[in-house]
C-alpha positions as CSV (number, residue, x, y, z in Angstrom):
1,X,8.9,-21.1,13.4
2,X,8.6,-17.2,14.0
3,X,6.0,-15.8,11.6
4,X,7.5,-13.7,8.8
5,X,4.7,-11.0,10.1
6,X,4.3,-10.7,13.4
7,X,1.0,-9.5,15.1
8,X,0.1,-5.9,17.2
9,X,-3.1,-5.6,18.9
10,X,-3.2,-1.6,18.5
11,X,-6.1,-1.6,21.3
12,X,-3.5,-0.5,24.3
13,X,-1.8,2.4,22.4
14,X,-5.9,3.6,22.2
15,X,-7.0,2.4,25.4
16,X,-4.4,1.6,27.8
17,X,-1.5,3.3,30.3
18,X,1.2,5.0,29.0
19,X,3.1,1.5,29.9
20,X,0.9,-0.2,27.7
21,X,1.4,2.4,24.8
22,X,5.1,2.2,25.4
23,X,4.7,-1.7,24.9
24,X,3.0,-1.4,21.7
25,X,5.7,1.1,20.4
26,X,8.4,-1.3,21.2
27,X,6.6,-4.3,19.3
28,X,6.2,-1.9,16.3
29,X,10.1,-1.4,16.3
30,X,11.1,-4.9,16.5
31,X,8.3,-5.5,13.5
32,X,9.7,-3.2,11.2
33,X,13.1,-3.8,12.1
34,X,13.0,-7.8,11.6
35,X,10.2,-7.8,9.3
36,X,9.0,-4.4,7.8
37,X,5.4,-6.2,8.0
38,X,3.0,-6.9,10.6
39,X,-0.8,-7.5,11.0
40,X,-2.4,-4.8,13.0
41,X,-6.0,-5.5,15.5
42,X,-7.8,-3.4,17.3
43,X,-7.1,-0.4,14.9
44,X,-11.1,0.5,15.0
45,X,-11.9,0.6,11.6
46,X,-15.2,-1.1,10.9
47,X,-15.8,-4.1,9.3
48,X,-18.9,-2.9,7.6
49,X,-17.1,-0.5,5.7
50,X,-14.4,-2.9,4.2
51,X,-17.0,-5.2,3.3
52,X,-18.8,-2.5,1.5
53,X,-15.7,-0.7,-0.2
54,X,-15.1,-4.4,-1.7
55,X,-18.6,-5.4,-2.6
56,X,-18.8,-2.0,-4.8
57,X,-15.3,-2.5,-6.2
58,X,-16.8,-5.8,-7.0
59,X,-19.7,-4.2,-9.1
60,X,-17.5,-2.1,-11.0
61,X,-14.9,-4.7,-12.2
62,X,-17.6,-7.4,-13.0
63,X,-18.9,-4.6,-16.1
64,X,-18.2,-5.2,-19.4
65,X,-14.2,-4.2,-20.7
66,X,-16.1,-1.6,-23.1
67,X,-17.7,0.2,-20.0
68,X,-14.6,-0.1,-17.7
69,X,-13.0,1.7,-21.0
70,X,-14.4,4.8,-20.0
71,X,-12.0,5.1,-17.2
72,X,-8.9,4.0,-18.2
73,X,-5.9,6.2,-16.9
74,X,-2.3,5.5,-16.8
75,X,-0.2,4.7,-13.3
76,X,-0.8,8.1,-11.4
77,X,-4.1,8.5,-12.7
78,X,-7.5,8.6,-11.3
79,X,-9.6,5.8,-13.1
80,X,-9.5,2.2,-14.1
81,X,-5.9,0.7,-14.5
82,X,-6.7,-2.4,-17.4
83,X,-4.6,-5.2,-17.5
84,X,-0.9,-5.3,-18.8
85,X,-0.7,-1.5,-17.4
86,X,2.0,-2.0,-14.7
87,X,4.9,-4.2,-14.1
88,X,5.8,-3.9,-10.6
89,X,9.1,-6.0,-11.1
90,X,10.5,-3.0,-13.2
91,X,11.1,-1.2,-10.3
92,X,14.0,-3.7,-9.2
93,X,14.9,-3.5,-12.6
94,X,13.7,-7.2,-13.5
95,X,11.9,-7.0,-17.1
96,X,9.1,-9.3,-16.6
97,X,5.4,-9.8,-18.0
98,X,2.5,-6.9,-16.9
99,X,1.0,-7.9,-13.7
100,X,-2.3,-10.1,-13.9
101,X,-4.5,-7.2,-12.4
102,X,-6.7,-4.6,-12.6
103,X,-7.1,-1.3,-10.4
104,X,-9.5,1.3,-9.6
105,X,-7.4,3.8,-8.2
106,X,-8.3,7.0,-6.5
107,X,-6.4,9.1,-3.9
108,X,-5.8,12.9,-2.4
109,X,-7.5,15.4,-4.5
110,X,-7.3,18.6,-2.4
111,X,-5.5,20.8,-4.3
112,X,-2.7,23.4,-3.1
113,X,-2.7,25.4,-6.3
114,X,0.3,25.0,-8.0
115,X,-1.3,23.1,-11.6
116,X,2.0,21.7,-12.0
117,X,2.0,19.6,-8.7
118,X,-2.3,19.7,-8.6
119,X,-1.8,18.2,-12.1
120,X,-0.3,15.2,-10.8
121,X,-0.3,14.5,-7.3
122,X,-3.8,15.9,-6.5
123,X,-6.1,15.0,-9.5
124,X,-9.7,15.2,-9.5
125,X,-11.1,11.6,-8.5
126,X,-13.3,9.8,-11.1
127,X,-16.2,7.8,-10.2
128,X,-17.8,5.3,-12.7
129,X,-21.5,6.0,-13.2
130,X,-22.3,2.7,-13.1
131,X,-21.7,2.0,-9.5
132,X,-22.9,5.5,-8.0
133,X,-22.2,4.2,-4.4
134,X,-18.9,3.6,-4.6
135,X,-18.1,7.0,-4.2
136,X,-19.1,7.9,-0.9
137,X,-17.7,4.2,0.6
138,X,-14.3,4.6,-0.9
139,X,-14.0,8.7,0.1
140,X,-15.3,7.1,3.7
141,X,-12.6,4.7,3.5
142,X,-9.5,6.6,2.8
143,X,-10.4,9.5,5.2
144,X,-10.4,6.2,7.9
145,X,-7.1,5.1,6.4
146,X,-5.6,8.6,6.4
147,X,-6.8,8.8,10.1
148,X,-4.9,5.5,10.7
149,X,-2.0,5.9,9.1
150,X,-1.5,9.1,11.0
151,X,-1.6,7.3,14.3
152,X,0.7,4.7,13.2
153,X,3.2,7.4,12.3
154,X,3.0,9.1,15.8
155,X,3.4,5.0,17.0
156,X,6.5,4.9,14.8
157,X,8.0,8.2,16.6
158,X,7.0,7.1,19.9
159,X,8.9,4.2,18.6
160,X,12.3,6.1,18.3
161,X,11.6,8.0,21.3
162,X,11.2,10.9,18.9
163,X,8.2,13.6,19.6
164,X,4.9,12.3,18.7
165,X,5.1,14.5,15.8
166,X,8.2,13.7,14.0
167,X,7.0,12.4,10.7
168,X,3.4,13.8,11.0
169,X,4.3,17.6,10.6
170,X,4.9,16.2,7.5
171,X,1.4,14.9,6.5
172,X,-0.4,18.6,6.9
173,X,-1.5,18.0,2.8
174,X,-0.2,14.6,2.0
175,X,-0.6,12.8,-1.2
176,X,-1.5,9.3,-0.8
177,X,-3.3,6.6,-3.3
178,X,-6.1,4.3,-2.7
179,X,-5.6,1.1,-4.9
180,X,-8.6,-1.4,-5.1
181,X,-6.9,-4.3,-6.9
182,X,-9.0,-6.9,-8.7
183,X,-6.8,-10.1,-9.1
184,X,-9.1,-12.0,-12.2
185,X,-9.5,-16.1,-11.9
186,X,-7.2,-18.3,-14.0
187,X,-10.4,-19.0,-15.9
188,X,-10.5,-15.5,-17.0
189,X,-6.8,-14.9,-17.7
190,X,-5.5,-18.1,-18.3
191,X,-2.4,-20.0,-17.5
192,X,0.3,-17.2,-16.2
193,X,3.5,-16.7,-18.3
194,X,7.5,-17.4,-16.9
195,X,8.0,-15.0,-13.9
196,X,4.5,-13.4,-14.5
197,X,2.6,-12.3,-11.1
198,X,-0.5,-11.0,-10.0
199,X,2.0,-8.8,-8.6
200,X,5.8,-8.8,-9.4
201,X,8.0,-8.4,-6.7
202,X,8.8,-5.0,-5.6
203,X,9.1,-2.9,-2.6
204,X,6.4,-0.2,-2.0
205,X,7.3,3.3,-2.1
206,X,5.9,5.6,0.2
207,X,5.9,5.9,4.1
208,X,3.2,3.3,5.2
209,X,0.9,1.1,3.3
210,X,-2.1,-0.3,5.1
211,X,-3.7,-3.5,3.3
212,X,-7.2,-5.2,3.4
213,X,-6.5,-8.5,1.8
214,X,-8.5,-11.7,1.3
215,X,-6.7,-15.0,1.6
216,X,-6.2,-17.0,-1.1
217,X,-3.8,-19.6,-2.9
218,X,-2.6,-17.0,-5.3
219,X,-1.9,-14.6,-2.4
220,X,0.4,-12.5,-0.9
221,X,4.3,-13.6,-0.1
222,X,6.8,-11.5,1.9
223,X,10.6,-11.7,1.4
224,X,12.2,-12.7,4.9
225,X,15.7,-11.2,6.1
226,X,17.5,-14.5,5.2
227,X,16.2,-14.1,1.3
228,X,13.3,-16.8,1.7
229,X,9.5,-16.3,0.5
230,X,7.0,-17.0,3.0
231,X,3.5,-16.8,2.9
232,X,2.0,-13.8,4.7
233,X,-0.3,-15.2,7.8
234,X,-3.9,-14.3,7.5
235,X,-6.4,-12.8,9.8
236,X,-9.9,-11.5,8.6
237,X,-10.4,-8.9,11.4
238,X,-6.5,-7.1,10.8
239,X,-4.9,-5.1,8.3
240,X,-1.5,-5.9,6.6
241,X,0.8,-2.6,7.4
242,X,4.3,-2.0,5.9
243,X,6.9,0.3,5.4
244,X,7.9,1.6,2.1
245,X,11.1,3.0,0.6
246,X,10.2,6.6,1.9
247,X,10.2,5.5,5.4
248,X,13.2,3.3,5.4
249,X,15.2,5.9,3.8
250,X,13.9,8.3,6.5
251,X,15.1,6.0,9.0
252,X,18.1,5.2,7.8
253,X,17.5,1.8,7.3
254,X,16.5,1.0,10.6
255,X,13.5,-0.4,9.9
256,X,13.2,-2.6,6.5
257,X,11.1,-1.8,3.1
258,X,10.4,-5.4,2.4
259,X,10.2,-7.0,-0.9
260,X,6.7,-8.8,-1.6
261,X,4.6,-10.0,-4.3
262,X,1.3,-11.7,-5.0
263,X,1.5,-15.2,-6.5
264,X,-0.2,-15.8,-9.5
265,X,-3.6,-17.5,-10.2
266,X,-2.9,-21.4,-9.2
267,X,-4.6,-24.3,-11.1
268,X,-5.6,-25.8,-8.0
269,X,-8.1,-22.9,-7.5
270,X,-9.1,-21.6,-11.4
271,X,-11.6,-20.2,-9.9
272,X,-10.2,-18.2,-7.5
273,X,-10.5,-14.0,-7.6
274,X,-9.6,-11.5,-5.1
275,X,-9.8,-8.0,-4.2
276,X,-7.7,-6.1,-2.0
277,X,-8.2,-2.6,-0.4
278,X,-4.8,-0.9,-0.5
279,X,-3.8,2.7,0.9
280,X,-0.6,4.0,-0.2
281,X,0.4,6.9,2.7
282,X,3.2,9.3,1.8
283,X,4.0,13.0,2.9
284,X,3.3,16.3,1.8
285,X,4.4,16.7,-1.3
286,X,7.4,19.4,-0.9
287,X,8.6,17.3,2.1
288,X,12.3,17.5,2.8
289,X,13.0,13.7,3.7
290,X,16.2,13.8,5.7
291,X,17.6,10.1,6.9
292,X,18.0,9.6,11.1
293,X,21.3,10.0,12.2
294,X,23.2,6.9,14.1
295,X,22.6,5.3,16.4
296,X,18.9,5.5,15.3
297,X,19.5,5.2,11.7
298,X,22.3,2.9,10.1
299,X,22.7,5.1,6.9
300,X,22.7,8.6,6.2
301,X,21.1,9.2,2.6
302,X,20.9,12.4,0.8
303,X,18.2,14.4,1.5
304,X,15.2,14.0,-1.0
305,X,12.3,16.3,-1.8
306,X,8.9,13.4,-1.7
307,X,7.2,13.6,-4.6
308,X,10.1,13.6,-6.8
309,X,11.5,10.7,-4.9
310,X,8.1,9.3,-5.5
311,X,7.5,9.8,-9.2
312,X,10.7,8.3,-10.2
313,X,9.8,5.1,-8.6
314,X,5.8,5.3,-10.1
315,X,7.5,6.0,-13.7
316,X,9.8,2.7,-13.4
317,X,6.6,0.4,-13.0
318,X,4.5,1.7,-15.8
319,X,4.6,-0.2,-18.9
320,X,5.0,1.6,-22.2
321,X,3.5,0.3,-25.4
322,X,6.1,0.4,-28.4
């Protein structure tokens, strides 16, 4: 049976011949057309940085709730998203219980000089005093993720036989978010409600998502092209990569923005807790996104401004208390 998430080694892209680079681009085009997801190795991001960032985040999530509450924010803010803040299923128009997770959220914070834009898209990052080392680790991680994401966008352009800068010319001053998600164990959150997940079924919103995850019973599933839910394969050295709605729109639906979910905690592993490092990359806030015309693209969508399009998506998943 073909894996729902193919594996692509990027080492030939970085160190191979032009023929090797072309081969990587072809494999990525195939993966994004068929799956919308792929695993990448050969990316050059050190294991130490991933492990250190996760360990420091665990120290924060282990703090008493009253301490974490000092950093509480809503979706789109910089700080702690407490339990009950998000229900990703809402993005599909499905009313579901809140997702069974907590997050620490940071992101792009280099202001563009427009107060209205900066107030949402380039907010100052807030770091917990109780874990002072987290700031340095997360900032280094975000820098490595931005470099990797731009390289992926160059590979994407090569896969479409477009100039290498076709996408990255729109990422000179990009928006991005780094969410560190903690999925608590069942022993802490109790049995899930009906249709409740660690993250409910949804598609991502931006251009490319780079995920460093842990294997678990209550782990990642992707929806295959024929509508089946399948466990995503795991490789400890690999990042899991997928595209979001903005990139699917940009390519005229040549590539799939694939539904996925994170299963709830399971009674077979009541003590399982997982930490995922999720980098959501986008574009310049004012980038105008125009769909690729046929034969590359399959559908022509009206142009959108990236930040306006993404803000609507973020608003849809925010749980508001009556």
